[in-house]
N, CA, C, O and the ligand as a Tripos MOL2 file, in Angstrom:
@<TRIPOS>MOLECULE
protein
  313   311    79     0     0
PROTEIN
NO_CHARGES

@<TRIPOS>ATOM
      1 N          87.3670   56.6680   78.7600 N.3       1 MET1
      2 CA         86.0020   57.1810   78.9270 C.3       1 MET1
      3 C          85.9300   57.5760   80.4490 C.2       1 MET1
      4 O          86.5440   56.9740   81.3290 O.2       1 MET1
      5 N          85.0920   58.6810   80.6580 N.am      2 PRO2
      6 CA         85.1680   59.1390   82.1590 C.3       2 PRO2
      7 C          84.3170   58.1420   82.9190 C.2       2 PRO2
      8 O          83.4880   57.4150   82.3730 O.2       2 PRO2
      9 N          84.5530   58.1560   84.0940 N.am      3 ARG3
     10 CA         83.9770   57.2780   85.0500 C.3       3 ARG3
     11 C          82.5010   58.0650   85.3570 C.2       3 ARG3
     12 O          82.4530   59.2690   85.6110 O.2       3 ARG3
     13 N          81.3350   57.2070   85.2920 N.am      4 PRO4
     14 CA         80.1840   57.8000   85.5950 C.3       4 PRO4
     15 C          80.2010   58.1680   87.0420 C.2       4 PRO4
     16 O          80.9740   57.6370   87.8400 O.2       4 PRO4
     17 N          79.2990   59.1220   87.3760 N.am      5 GLU5
     18 CA         79.0950   59.7020   88.7000 C.3       5 GLU5
     19 C          78.2280   58.6000   89.4020 C.2       5 GLU5
     20 O          77.2980   58.0580   88.8050 O.2       5 GLU5
     21 N          78.6030   58.2570   90.8290 N.am      6 LEU6
     22 CA         77.6980   57.3560   91.4340 C.3       6 LEU6
     23 C          76.6870   58.1900   92.6030 C.2       6 LEU6
     24 O          77.1410   58.7860   93.5790 O.2       6 LEU6
     25 N          75.5220   58.1010   92.3280 N.am      7 LYS7
     26 CA         74.5460   59.1600   92.9040 C.3       7 LYS7
     27 C          74.5870   58.4490   94.5090 C.2       7 LYS7
     28 O          74.9340   57.2890   94.7310 O.2       7 LYS7
     29 N          74.2390   59.2370   95.3290 N.am      8 PRO8
     30 CA         73.8960   58.7720   96.7890 C.3       8 PRO8
     31 C          72.7610   57.8930   97.1150 C.2       8 PRO8
     32 O          71.8430   58.0280   96.3060 O.2       8 PRO8
     33 N          72.5610   57.1260   97.9490 N.am      9 CYS9
     34 CA         71.2840   56.3720   98.1810 C.3       9 CYS9
     35 C          70.0580   57.2240   98.0670 C.2       9 CYS9
     36 O          69.9350   58.3100   98.6330 O.2       9 CYS9
     37 N          69.2120   56.6950   97.3440 N.am     10 GLN10
     38 CA         67.8490   57.1000   97.0170 C.3      10 GLN10
     39 C          66.8870   56.9880   98.3250 C.2      10 GLN10
     40 O          65.8730   57.6640   98.5020 O.2      10 GLN10
     41 N          67.3650   56.0790   99.1360 N.am     11 PHE11
     42 CA         66.4370   55.8900  100.2110 C.3      11 PHE11
     43 C          66.9790   56.5360  101.3270 C.2      11 PHE11
     44 O          66.1820   57.1460  102.0400 O.2      11 PHE11
     45 N          68.1730   56.5350  101.6360 N.am     12 CYS12
     46 CA         68.7030   57.3170  103.0800 C.3      12 CYS12
     47 C          69.7330   58.3130  102.8630 C.2      12 CYS12
     48 O          70.1470   58.8910  103.8680 O.2      12 CYS12
     49 N          70.2590   58.6430  101.6550 N.am     13 GLY13
     50 CA         71.1720   59.5990  101.0770 C.3      13 GLY13
     51 C          72.5310   59.2170  101.5520 C.2      13 GLY13
     52 O          73.3690   60.1130  101.6500 O.2      13 GLY13
     53 N          72.8330   58.0570  101.8420 N.am     14 ALA14
     54 CA         74.4140   57.8280  102.0800 C.3      14 ALA14
     55 C          75.1470   57.5100  101.0070 C.2      14 ALA14
     56 O          74.6180   57.1600   99.9520 O.2      14 ALA14
     57 N          76.4420   57.6020  101.1730 N.am     15 GLU15
     58 CA         77.3490   57.2690  100.0390 C.3      15 GLU15
     59 C          77.1510   55.6730   99.8450 C.2      15 GLU15
     60 O          77.0090   54.9190  100.8070 O.2      15 GLU15
     61 N          77.1580   55.2470   98.5200 N.am     16 VAL16
     62 CA         77.2360   53.8660   98.2110 C.3      16 VAL16
     63 C          78.4420   53.4910   97.4800 C.2      16 VAL16
     64 O          79.3110   54.3070   97.1750 O.2      16 VAL16
     65 N          78.4830   52.3350   97.2210 N.am     17 GLU17
     66 CA         79.7610   51.6630   96.6670 C.3      17 GLU17
     67 C          79.5610   50.7350   95.5250 C.2      17 GLU17
     68 O          78.4540   50.1990   95.4910 O.2      17 GLU17
     69 N          80.2610   50.4830   94.7410 N.am     18 VAL18
     70 CA         80.1450   49.2780   93.8290 C.3      18 VAL18
     71 C          80.7760   48.0250   94.3560 C.2      18 VAL18
     72 O          81.9760   48.0930   94.6190 O.2      18 VAL18
     73 N          80.1940   46.9730   94.5370 N.am     19 VAL19
     74 CA         80.5870   45.7610   94.9980 C.3      19 VAL19
     75 C          80.7430   44.6830   93.9470 C.2      19 VAL19
     76 O          79.8960   44.5790   93.0600 O.2      19 VAL19
     77 N          81.6770   43.9620   94.0020 N.am     20 LYS20
     78 CA         81.9780   42.8280   93.1000 C.3      20 LYS20
     79 C          81.9830   41.5160   93.9070 C.2      20 LYS20
     80 O          82.5760   41.4160   94.9810 O.2      20 LYS20
     81 N          81.2300   40.4250   93.2800 N.am     21 ASP21
     82 CA         80.9860   39.3210   93.8470 C.3      21 ASP21
     83 C          80.8220   39.1520   95.3970 C.2      21 ASP21
     84 O          81.3660   38.3510   96.1570 O.2      21 ASP21
     85 N          79.9870   40.0620   95.6190 N.am     22 PHE22
     86 CA         79.5150   40.4410   97.1160 C.3      22 PHE22
     87 C          79.2000   39.1900   97.7740 C.2      22 PHE22
     88 O          78.2250   38.5590   97.3660 O.2      22 PHE22
     89 N          79.9480   38.7090   98.8170 N.am     23 GLU23
     90 CA         79.8080   37.7220   99.7110 C.3      23 GLU23
     91 C          79.7050   36.3960   99.0090 C.2      23 GLU23
     92 O          79.1780   35.3990   99.5030 O.2      23 GLU23
     93 N          80.2840   36.4710   97.7400 N.am     24 TYR24
     94 CA         80.0450   35.2330   96.9440 C.3      24 TYR24
     95 C          78.6810   34.5910   96.7000 C.2      24 TYR24
     96 O          78.5130   33.4180   96.3680 O.2      24 TYR24
     97 N          77.6890   35.5400   96.9150 N.am     25 CYS25
     98 CA         76.2930   35.3900   96.6710 C.3      25 CYS25
     99 C          75.9900   35.5180   95.0060 C.2      25 CYS25
    100 O          75.0630   34.9070   94.4750 O.2      25 CYS25
    101 N          76.8070   36.3030   94.3540 N.am     26 PHE26
    102 CA         76.6110   36.5220   93.0990 C.3      26 PHE26
    103 C          77.9450   36.6900   92.1950 C.2      26 PHE26
    104 O          79.0000   36.9090   92.7890 O.2      26 PHE26
    105 N          77.9390   36.6010   90.8470 N.am     27 GLU27
    106 CA         79.1710   36.9490   90.1050 C.3      27 GLU27
    107 C          78.7620   38.2350   89.4040 C.2      27 GLU27
    108 O          77.8270   38.2650   88.6040 O.2      27 GLU27
    109 N          79.4950   39.3000   89.7310 N.am     28 GLY28
    110 CA         79.2180   40.5800   88.7900 C.3      28 GLY28
    111 C          79.2920   41.5500   89.7040 C.2      28 GLY28
    112 O          79.7970   41.3740   90.8130 O.2      28 GLY28
    113 N          78.7120   42.8280   89.2390 N.am     29 TYR29
    114 CA         78.7640   43.9290   89.8490 C.3      29 TYR29
    115 C          77.4530   44.5410   90.4620 C.2      29 TYR29
    116 O          76.4470   44.6160   89.7560 O.2      29 TYR29
    117 N          77.4470   44.9060   91.5470 N.am     30 SER30
    118 CA         76.0960   45.7170   92.0600 C.3      30 SER30
    119 C          76.4580   46.7840   92.8340 C.2      30 SER30
    120 O          77.4900   46.7740   93.5060 O.2      30 SER30
    121 N          75.5120   47.9260   92.7870 N.am     31 VAL31
    122 CA         75.8560   49.0830   93.6260 C.3      31 VAL31
    123 C          75.0440   48.7790   95.0000 C.2      31 VAL31
    124 O          73.9140   48.2980   94.9160 O.2      31 VAL31
    125 N          75.6270   49.0630   96.2770 N.am     32 TRP32
    126 CA         75.1200   48.5460   97.5750 C.3      32 TRP32
    127 C          75.2680   49.6650   98.3860 C.2      32 TRP32
    128 O          76.1890   50.4730   98.2630 O.2      32 TRP32
    129 N          74.4090   49.7270   99.1840 N.am     33 CYS33
    130 CA         74.0900   50.8820  100.2420 C.3      33 CYS33
    131 C          74.5180   50.1100  101.6370 C.2      33 CYS33
    132 O          73.8950   49.1030  101.9750 O.2      33 CYS33
    133 N          75.4170   50.5330  102.2940 N.am     34 GLU34
    134 CA         75.7850   49.7170  103.3930 C.3      34 GLU34
    135 C          75.0020   50.3580  104.5070 C.2      34 GLU34
    136 O          75.0530   49.7370  105.5680 O.2      34 GLU34
    137 N          74.3290   51.4030  104.5010 N.am     35 ASN35
    138 CA         73.5930   52.1900  105.4620 C.3      35 ASN35
    139 C          72.0940   51.2990  105.7120 C.2      35 ASN35
    140 O          71.6420   50.8500  106.7660 O.2      35 ASN35
    141 N          71.6150   51.2490  104.5230 N.am     36 CYS36
    142 CA         70.1420   50.6910  104.4980 C.3      36 CYS36
    143 C          70.0500   49.3860  103.7600 C.2      36 CYS36
    144 O          68.9660   48.8170  103.6390 O.2      36 CYS36
    145 N          71.1440   48.9060  103.2720 N.am     37 HIS37
    146 CA         71.2810   47.7450  102.7110 C.3      37 HIS37
    147 C          70.3000   47.5800  101.4670 C.2      37 HIS37
    148 O          69.6810   46.5460  101.2170 O.2      37 HIS37
    149 N          70.2520   48.7560  100.7270 N.am     38 SER38
    150 CA         69.4360   48.6700   99.3740 C.3      38 SER38
    151 C          70.6740   48.3970   98.3170 C.2      38 SER38
    152 O          71.8540   48.6900   98.5090 O.2      38 SER38
    153 N          70.1300   47.7860   97.1980 N.am     39 SER39
    154 CA         71.2970   47.6470   96.1710 C.3      39 SER39
    155 C          70.6000   47.4950   94.7920 C.2      39 SER39
    156 O          69.4100   47.2240   94.6320 O.2      39 SER39
    157 N          71.4210   47.6860   93.9260 N.am     40 SER40
    158 CA         71.0100   47.4950   92.3160 C.3      40 SER40
    159 C          70.7940   46.0120   92.0200 C.2      40 SER40
    160 O          70.9510   45.1080   92.8400 O.2      40 SER40
    161 N          70.4350   45.8810   90.8180 N.am     41 ALA41
    162 CA         70.6440   44.3840   90.2110 C.3      41 ALA41
    163 C          71.9330   44.2930   89.9590 C.2      41 ALA41
    164 O          72.6560   45.2730   90.1430 O.2      41 ALA41
    165 N          72.4160   43.1430   89.5130 N.am     42 ILE42
    166 CA         73.6870   42.6480   89.2410 C.3      42 ILE42
    167 C          74.1740   42.5890   87.7130 C.2      42 ILE42
    168 O          73.5970   41.9670   86.8200 O.2      42 ILE42
    169 N          75.1700   43.2370   87.5970 N.am     43 TYR43
    170 CA         75.4220   43.4030   86.0980 C.3      43 TYR43
    171 C          76.9050   42.8830   85.8550 C.2      43 TYR43
    172 O          77.7610   42.9400   86.7380 O.2      43 TYR43
    173 N          77.1270   42.3910   84.6370 N.am     44 ASP44
    174 CA         78.4380   41.7830   84.4560 C.3      44 ASP44
    175 C          79.4860   43.1800   84.2200 C.2      44 ASP44
    176 O          80.6970   43.0280   84.3760 O.2      44 ASP44
    177 N          79.0290   44.2760   83.9100 N.am     45 ASP45
    178 CA         79.7390   45.5870   83.6250 C.3      45 ASP45
    179 C          79.4890   46.5620   84.8440 C.2      45 ASP45
    180 O          78.3640   46.8410   85.2580 O.2      45 ASP45
    181 N          80.6630   47.0440   85.3640 N.am     46 LYS46
    182 CA         80.6110   47.9660   86.4410 C.3      46 LYS46
    183 C          79.7780   49.2750   86.0960 C.2      46 LYS46
    184 O          78.9570   49.8120   86.8390 O.2      46 LYS46
    185 N          80.1530   49.6850   84.8130 N.am     47 THR47
    186 CA         79.5220   50.9770   84.4250 C.3      47 THR47
    187 C          78.0630   50.7140   84.2980 C.2      47 THR47
    188 O          77.3280   51.6850   84.4810 O.2      47 THR47
    189 N          77.4700   49.4610   83.9910 N.am     48 ASP48
    190 CA         76.1490   49.1900   83.5600 C.3      48 ASP48
    191 C          75.4210   49.3110   85.1240 C.2      48 ASP48
    192 O          74.3300   49.8580   85.2820 O.2      48 ASP48
    193 N          76.1180   48.7790   86.1040 N.am     49 ALA49
    194 CA         75.6020   48.6910   87.4450 C.3      49 ALA49
    195 C          75.4660   50.1400   87.9520 C.2      49 ALA49
    196 O          74.4630   50.4600   88.5910 O.2      49 ALA49
    197 N          76.5270   51.0970   87.6630 N.am     50 ILE50
    198 CA         76.4190   52.4510   88.2050 C.3      50 ILE50
    199 C          75.2810   53.0960   87.3380 C.2      50 ILE50
    200 O          74.5380   53.9180   87.8760 O.2      50 ILE50
    201 N          75.1200   52.7710   86.0700 N.am     51 GLU51
    202 CA         73.9470   53.6830   85.2580 C.3      51 GLU51
    203 C          72.5800   53.2210   85.7370 C.2      51 GLU51
    204 O          71.6660   54.0250   85.9230 O.2      51 GLU51
    205 N          72.4630   52.0240   85.9180 N.am     52 ALA52
    206 CA         71.2100   51.3330   86.5500 C.3      52 ALA52
    207 C          70.8960   52.2140   87.9340 C.2      52 ALA52
    208 O          69.8980   52.9250   88.0470 O.2      52 ALA52
    209 N          71.6870   52.0870   88.7360 N.am     53 TRP53
    210 CA         71.6790   52.6880   89.9580 C.3      53 TRP53
    211 C          71.3130   54.2080   89.8110 C.2      53 TRP53
    212 O          70.4270   54.7290   90.4880 O.2      53 TRP53
    213 N          72.0610   54.8820   88.8760 N.am     54 ASN54
    214 CA         71.7320   56.4130   88.7160 C.3      54 ASN54
    215 C          70.1470   56.6130   88.2680 C.2      54 ASN54
    216 O          69.3580   57.3830   88.8150 O.2      54 ASN54
    217 N          69.8760   55.7750   87.1920 N.am     55 ARG55
    218 CA         68.5940   55.7460   86.4780 C.3      55 ARG55
    219 C          67.3130   55.5990   87.5270 C.2      55 ARG55
    220 O          66.2980   56.2950   87.5140 O.2      55 ARG55
    221 N          67.6400   54.4610   88.4800 N.am     56 ARG56
    222 CA         66.5430   54.1330   89.4570 C.3      56 ARG56
    223 C          66.5760   55.4210   90.4260 C.2      56 ARG56
    224 O          65.4880   55.7270   90.9120 O.2      56 ARG56
    225 N          67.6030   56.1490   90.7390 N.am     57 THR57
    226 CA         67.5070   57.2030   91.6210 C.3      57 THR57
    227 C          66.8220   58.4200   91.0400 C.2      57 THR57
    228 O          66.2590   59.2060   91.8020 O.2      57 THR57
    229 N          66.8400   58.6460   89.5600 N.am     58 ASN58
    230 CA         66.2620   59.3940   88.8850 C.3      58 ASN58
    231 C          64.6240   59.2330   88.9530 C.2      58 ASN58
    232 O          63.8220   60.1160   89.2540 O.2      58 ASN58
    233 N          64.3470   57.8870   88.5980 N.am     59 ASP59
    234 CA         62.8700   57.2750   88.6310 C.3      59 ASP59
    235 C          62.3500   57.8380   89.8490 C.2      59 ASP59
    236 O          61.4980   58.7250   89.7960 O.2      59 ASP59
    237 N          62.8180   57.3720   91.0120 N.am     60 ILE60
    238 CA         62.1570   57.5690   92.0970 C.3      60 ILE60
    239 C          61.8530   58.9360   92.4850 C.2      60 ILE60
    240 O          60.8650   59.2640   93.1420 O.2      60 ILE60
    241 N          62.8790   59.8260   91.9840 N.am     61 GLN61
    242 CA         62.6100   61.4590   92.4480 C.3      61 GLN61
    243 C          61.3960   61.8060   91.3880 C.2      61 GLN61
    244 O          60.5210   62.5950   91.7450 O.2      61 GLN61
    245 N          61.3650   61.3260   90.3400 N.am     62 GLU62
    246 CA         60.4140   61.7660   89.4430 C.3      62 GLU62
    247 C          59.0210   61.2120   90.0830 C.2      62 GLU62
    248 O          58.0850   62.0120   90.0400 O.2      62 GLU62
    249 N          58.8260   60.2200   90.5430 N.am     63 THR63
    250 CA         57.7210   59.3980   91.0620 C.3      63 THR63
    251 C          57.4970   60.2240   92.3370 C.2      63 THR63
    252 O          56.3120   60.4800   92.5490 O.2      63 THR63
    253 N          58.4000   60.7060   93.2490 N.am     64 ASN64
    254 CA         57.9310   61.5730   94.2820 C.3      64 ASN64
    255 C          57.2680   62.8760   93.8770 C.2      64 ASN64
    256 O          56.2170   63.3140   94.3430 O.2      64 ASN64
    257 N          58.1260   63.5060   92.8260 N.am     65 ASN65
    258 CA         57.6130   64.8540   92.3790 C.3      65 ASN65
    259 C          56.0710   64.5610   91.7990 C.2      65 ASN65
    260 O          55.1690   65.3490   92.0850 O.2      65 ASN65
    261 N          55.8440   63.5040   91.0550 N.am     66 LEU66
    262 CA         54.6180   63.3730   90.3950 C.3      66 LEU66
    263 C          53.5300   63.2700   91.7630 C.2      66 LEU66
    264 O          52.4890   63.9260   91.7770 O.2      66 LEU66
    265 N          53.8920   62.4430   92.7870 N.am     67 ARG67
    266 CA         53.0960   62.2320   94.1410 C.3      67 ARG67
    267 C          52.7790   63.4370   94.6000 C.2      67 ARG67
    268 O          51.6270   63.6670   94.9670 O.2      67 ARG67
    269 N          53.9220   64.5410   94.6530 N.am     68 ALA68
    270 CA         53.4870   65.7960   95.2780 C.3      68 ALA68
    271 C          52.5280   66.3830   94.6040 C.2      68 ALA68
    272 O          51.4560   66.6740   95.1350 O.2      68 ALA68
    273 N          52.8160   66.6380   93.2920 N.am     69 GLN69
    274 CA         51.7410   67.4190   92.4450 C.3      69 GLN69
    275 C          50.3550   66.6430   92.6450 C.2      69 GLN69
    276 O          49.3500   67.3540   92.6470 O.2      69 GLN69
    277 N          50.1950   65.3250   92.8060 N.am     70 GLN70
    278 CA         48.8690   65.0520   92.9790 C.3      70 GLN70
    279 C          48.2200   65.4200   94.1930 C.2      70 GLN70
    280 O          47.0150   65.6630   94.2540 O.2      70 GLN70
    281 N          48.9990   65.4640   95.1540 N.am     71 GLU71
    282 CA         48.5050   65.8390   96.5900 C.3      71 GLU71
    283 C          48.1000   67.3110   96.4150 C.2      71 GLU71
    284 O          47.0540   67.6940   96.9370 O.2      71 GLU71
    285 N          48.7510   68.0270   95.8190 N.am     72 VAL72
    286 CA         48.2450   69.4380   95.5210 C.3      72 VAL72
    287 C          47.0330   69.6510   94.8310 C.2      72 VAL72
    288 O          46.2080   70.5090   95.1430 O.2      72 VAL72
    289 N          46.9180   68.7380   93.7410 N.am     73 HIS73
    290 CA         45.3770   68.9010   93.0030 C.3      73 HIS73
    291 C          44.4380   68.4460   94.1310 C.2      73 HIS73
    292 O          43.3870   69.0780   94.2460 O.2      73 HIS73
    293 N          44.6850   67.4070   95.0000 N.am     74 GLN74
    294 CA         43.6850   66.9850   95.7540 C.3      74 GLN74
    295 C          43.4020   67.9240   96.7040 C.2      74 GLN74
    296 O          42.2190   68.1060   96.9930 O.2      74 GLN74
    297 N          44.4780   68.7170   97.3860 N.am     75 ALA75
    298 CA         44.1250   69.8490   98.4070 C.3      75 ALA75
    299 C          43.3470   70.7130   97.5630 C.2      75 ALA75
    300 O          42.2920   70.9910   98.1330 O.2      75 ALA75
    301 N          43.4410   71.2140   96.5000 N.am     76 LEU76
    302 CA         42.8440   72.1560   95.7980 C.3      76 LEU76
    303 C          41.2500   71.9420   95.4570 C.2      76 LEU76
    304 O          40.4600   72.8840   95.3950 O.2      76 LEU76
    305 N          40.9070   70.6180   95.2520 N.am     77 ALA77
    306 CA         39.8240   69.9950   95.1250 C.3      77 ALA77
    307 C          38.8600   69.8890   96.2730 C.2      77 ALA77
    308 O          37.6310   69.8370   96.2160 O.2      77 ALA77
    309 N          39.6520   69.8660   97.3350 N.am     78 ASP78
    310 CA         38.7910   69.8670   98.5670 C.3      78 ASP78
    311 C          38.3450   71.4120   98.8220 C.2      78 ASP78
    312 O          37.6260   71.6970   99.7800 O.2      78 ASP78
    313 ZN         70.7890   53.7620  101.8260 Zn       79 ZN79
@<TRIPOS>BOND
     1     1     2 1
     2     2     3 1
     3     3     4 2
     4     3     5 am
     5     5     6 1
     6     6     7 1
     7     7     8 2
     8     7     9 am
     9     9    10 1
    10    10    11 1
    11    11    12 2
    12    11    13 am
    13    13    14 1
    14    14    15 1
    15    15    16 2
    16    15    17 am
    17    17    18 1
    18    18    19 1
    19    19    20 2
    20    19    21 am
    21    21    22 1
    22    22    23 1
    23    23    24 2
    24    23    25 am
    25    25    26 1
    26    26    27 1
    27    27    28 2
    28    27    29 am
    29    29    30 1
    30    30    31 1
    31    31    32 2
    32    31    33 am
    33    33    34 1
    34    34    35 1
    35    35    36 2
    36    35    37 am
    37    37    38 1
    38    38    39 1
    39    39    40 2
    40    39    41 am
    41    41    42 1
    42    42    43 1
    43    43    44 2
    44    43    45 am
    45    45    46 1
    46    46    47 1
    47    47    48 2
    48    47    49 am
    49    49    50 1
    50    50    51 1
    51    51    52 2
    52    51    53 am
    53    53    54 1
    54    54    55 1
    55    55    56 2
    56    55    57 am
    57    57    58 1
    58    58    59 1
    59    59    60 2
    60    59    61 am
    61    61    62 1
    62    62    63 1
    63    63    64 2
    64    63    65 am
    65    65    66 1
    66    66    67 1
    67    67    68 2
    68    67    69 am
    69    69    70 1
    70    70    71 1
    71    71    72 2
    72    71    73 am
    73    73    74 1
    74    74    75 1
    75    75    76 2
    76    75    77 am
    77    77    78 1
    78    78    79 1
    79    79    80 2
    80    79    81 am
    81    81    82 1
    82    82    83 1
    83    83    84 2
    84    83    85 am
    85    85    86 1
    86    86    87 1
    87    87    88 2
    88    87    89 am
    89    89    90 1
    90    90    91 1
    91    91    92 2
    92    91    93 am
    93    93    94 1
    94    94    95 1
    95    95    96 2
    96    95    97 am
    97    97    98 1
    98    98    99 1
    99    99   100 2
   100    99   101 am
   101   101   102 1
   102   102   103 1
   103   103   104 2
   104   103   105 am
   105   105   106 1
   106   106   107 1
   107   107   108 2
   108   107   109 am
   109   109   110 1
   110   110   111 1
   111   111   112 2
   112   111   113 am
   113   113   114 1
   114   114   115 1
   115   115   116 2
   116   115   117 am
   117   117   118 1
   118   118   119 1
   119   119   120 2
   120   119   121 am
   121   121   122 1
   122   122   123 1
   123   123   124 2
   124   123   125 am
   125   125   126 1
   126   126   127 1
   127   127   128 2
   128   127   129 am
   129   129   130 1
   130   130   131 1
   131   131   132 2
   132   131   133 am
   133   133   134 1
   134   134   135 1
   135   135   136 2
   136   135   137 am
   137   137   138 1
   138   138   139 1
   139   139   140 2
   140   139   141 am
   141   141   142 1
   142   142   143 1
   143   143   144 2
   144   143   145 am
   145   145   146 1
   146   146   147 1
   147   147   148 2
   148   147   149 am
   149   149   150 1
   150   150   151 1
   151   151   152 2
   152   151   153 am
   153   153   154 1
   154   154   155 1
   155   155   156 2
   156   155   157 am
   157   157   158 1
   158   158   159 1
   159   159   160 2
   160   159   161 am
   161   161   162 1
   162   162   163 1
   163   163   164 2
   164   163   165 am
   165   165   166 1
   166   166   167 1
   167   167   168 2
   168   167   169 am
   169   169   170 1
   170   170   171 1
   171   171   172 2
   172   171   173 am
   173   173   174 1
   174   174   175 1
   175   175   176 2
   176   175   177 am
   177   177   178 1
   178   178   179 1
   179   179   180 2
   180   179   181 am
   181   181   182 1
   182   182   183 1
   183   183   184 2
   184   183   185 am
   185   185   186 1
   186   186   187 1
   187   187   188 2
   188   187   189 am
   189   189   190 1
   190   190   191 1
   191   191   192 2
   192   191   193 am
   193   193   194 1
   194   194   195 1
   195   195   196 2
   196   195   197 am
   197   197   198 1
   198   198   199 1
   199   199   200 2
   200   199   201 am
   201   201   202 1
   202   202   203 1
   203   203   204 2
   204   203   205 am
   205   205   206 1
   206   206   207 1
   207   207   208 2
   208   207   209 am
   209   209   210 1
   210   210   211 1
   211   211   212 2
   212   211   213 am
   213   213   214 1
   214   214   215 1
   215   215   216 2
   216   215   217 am
   217   217   218 1
   218   218   219 1
   219   219   220 2
   220   219   221 am
   221   221   222 1
   222   222   223 1
   223   223   224 2
   224   223   225 am
   225   225   226 1
   226   226   227 1
   227   227   228 2
   228   227   229 am
   229   229   230 1
   230   230   231 1
   231   231   232 2
   232   231   233 am
   233   233   234 1
   234   234   235 1
   235   235   236 2
   236   235   237 am
   237   237   238 1
   238   238   239 1
   239   239   240 2
   240   239   241 am
   241   241   242 1
   242   242   243 1
   243   243   244 2
   244   243   245 am
   245   245   246 1
   246   246   247 1
   247   247   248 2
   248   247   249 am
   249   249   250 1
   250   250   251 1
   251   251   252 2
   252   251   253 am
   253   253   254 1
   254   254   255 1
   255   255   256 2
   256   255   257 am
   257   257   258 1
   258   258   259 1
   259   259   260 2
   260   259   261 am
   261   261   262 1
   262   262   263 1
   263   263   264 2
   264   263   265 am
   265   265   266 1
   266   266   267 1
   267   267   268 2
   268   267   269 am
   269   269   270 1
   270   270   271 1
   271   271   272 2
   272   271   273 am
   273   273   274 1
   274   274   275 1
   275   275   276 2
   276   275   277 am
   277   277   278 1
   278   278   279 1
   279   279   280 2
   280   279   281 am
   281   281   282 1
   282   282   283 1
   283   283   284 2
   284   283   285 am
   285   285   286 1
   286   286   287 1
   287   287   288 2
   288   287   289 am
   289   289   290 1
   290   290   291 1
   291   291   292 2
   292   291   293 am
   293   293   294 1
   294   294   295 1
   295   295   296 2
   296   295   297 am
   297   297   298 1
   298   298   299 1
   299   299   300 2
   300   299   301 am
   301   301   302 1
   302   302   303 1
   303   303   304 2
   304   303   305 am
   305   305   306 1
   306   306   307 1
   307   307   308 2
   308   307   309 am
   309   309   310 1
   310   310   311 1
   311   311   312 2
@<TRIPOS>SUBSTRUCTURE
     1 MET1         2 RESIDUE 1 A MET
     2 PRO2         6 RESIDUE 1 A PRO
     3 ARG3        10 RESIDUE 1 A ARG
     4 PRO4        14 RESIDUE 1 A PRO
     5 GLU5        18 RESIDUE 1 A GLU
     6 LEU6        22 RESIDUE 1 A LEU
     7 LYS7        26 RESIDUE 1 A LYS
     8 PRO8        30 RESIDUE 1 A PRO
     9 CYS9        34 RESIDUE 1 A CYS
    10 GLN10       38 RESIDUE 1 A GLN
    11 PHE11       42 RESIDUE 1 A PHE
    12 CYS12       46 RESIDUE 1 A CYS
    13 GLY13       50 RESIDUE 1 A GLY
    14 ALA14       54 RESIDUE 1 A ALA
    15 GLU15       58 RESIDUE 1 A GLU
    16 VAL16       62 RESIDUE 1 A VAL
    17 GLU17       66 RESIDUE 1 A GLU
    18 VAL18       70 RESIDUE 1 A VAL
    19 VAL19       74 RESIDUE 1 A VAL
    20 LYS20       78 RESIDUE 1 A LYS
    21 ASP21       82 RESIDUE 1 A ASP
    22 PHE22       86 RESIDUE 1 A PHE
    23 GLU23       90 RESIDUE 1 A GLU
    24 TYR24       94 RESIDUE 1 A TYR
    25 CYS25       98 RESIDUE 1 A CYS
    26 PHE26      102 RESIDUE 1 A PHE
    27 GLU27      106 RESIDUE 1 A GLU
    28 GLY28      110 RESIDUE 1 A GLY
    29 TYR29      114 RESIDUE 1 A TYR
    30 SER30      118 RESIDUE 1 A SER
    31 VAL31      122 RESIDUE 1 A VAL
    32 TRP32      126 RESIDUE 1 A TRP
    33 CYS33      130 RESIDUE 1 A CYS
    34 GLU34      134 RESIDUE 1 A GLU
    35 ASN35      138 RESIDUE 1 A ASN
    36 CYS36      142 RESIDUE 1 A CYS
    37 HIS37      146 RESIDUE 1 A HIS
    38 SER38      150 RESIDUE 1 A SER
    39 SER39      154 RESIDUE 1 A SER
    40 SER40      158 RESIDUE 1 A SER
    41 ALA41      162 RESIDUE 1 A ALA
    42 ILE42      166 RESIDUE 1 A ILE
    43 TYR43      170 RESIDUE 1 A TYR
    44 ASP44      174 RESIDUE 1 A ASP
    45 ASP45      178 RESIDUE 1 A ASP
    46 LYS46      182 RESIDUE 1 A LYS
    47 THR47      186 RESIDUE 1 A THR
    48 ASP48      190 RESIDUE 1 A ASP
    49 ALA49      194 RESIDUE 1 A ALA
    50 ILE50      198 RESIDUE 1 A ILE
    51 GLU51      202 RESIDUE 1 A GLU
    52 ALA52      206 RESIDUE 1 A ALA
    53 TRP53      210 RESIDUE 1 A TRP
    54 ASN54      214 RESIDUE 1 A ASN
    55 ARG55      218 RESIDUE 1 A ARG
    56 ARG56      222 RESIDUE 1 A ARG
    57 THR57      226 RESIDUE 1 A THR
    58 ASN58      230 RESIDUE 1 A ASN
    59 ASP59      234 RESIDUE 1 A ASP
    60 ILE60      238 RESIDUE 1 A ILE
    61 GLN61      242 RESIDUE 1 A GLN
    62 GLU62      246 RESIDUE 1 A GLU
    63 THR63      250 RESIDUE 1 A THR
    64 ASN64      254 RESIDUE 1 A ASN
    65 ASN65      258 RESIDUE 1 A ASN
    66 LEU66      262 RESIDUE 1 A LEU
    67 ARG67      266 RESIDUE 1 A ARG
    68 ALA68      270 RESIDUE 1 A ALA
    69 GLN69      274 RESIDUE 1 A GLN
    70 GLN70      278 RESIDUE 1 A GLN
    71 GLU71      282 RESIDUE 1 A GLU
    72 VAL72      286 RESIDUE 1 A VAL
    73 HIS73      290 RESIDUE 1 A HIS
    74 GLN74      294 RESIDUE 1 A GLN
    75 ALA75      298 RESIDUE 1 A ALA
    76 LEU76      302 RESIDUE 1 A LEU
    77 ALA77      306 RESIDUE 1 A ALA
    78 ASP78      310 RESIDUE 1 A ASP
    79 ZN79       313 GROUP 0 **** ****
């Protein structure tokens, strides 16, 4: 199975990494950004953690696009 691509941090754009049993605070895998300390939820499976991280990145990008469109509409309404 090909390894899923791990997208950069959606907050700061830094490279992120998958951590396991991070500082013994949890048992499982999570994607962690060392730069801004954002992280995904914790998953038993490494692939699930990566997919969840990537999905959230997409969600946030779509939200930002929607917000930009709304701002355009408001600008036109004025
Ligand atoms: Zn970050």
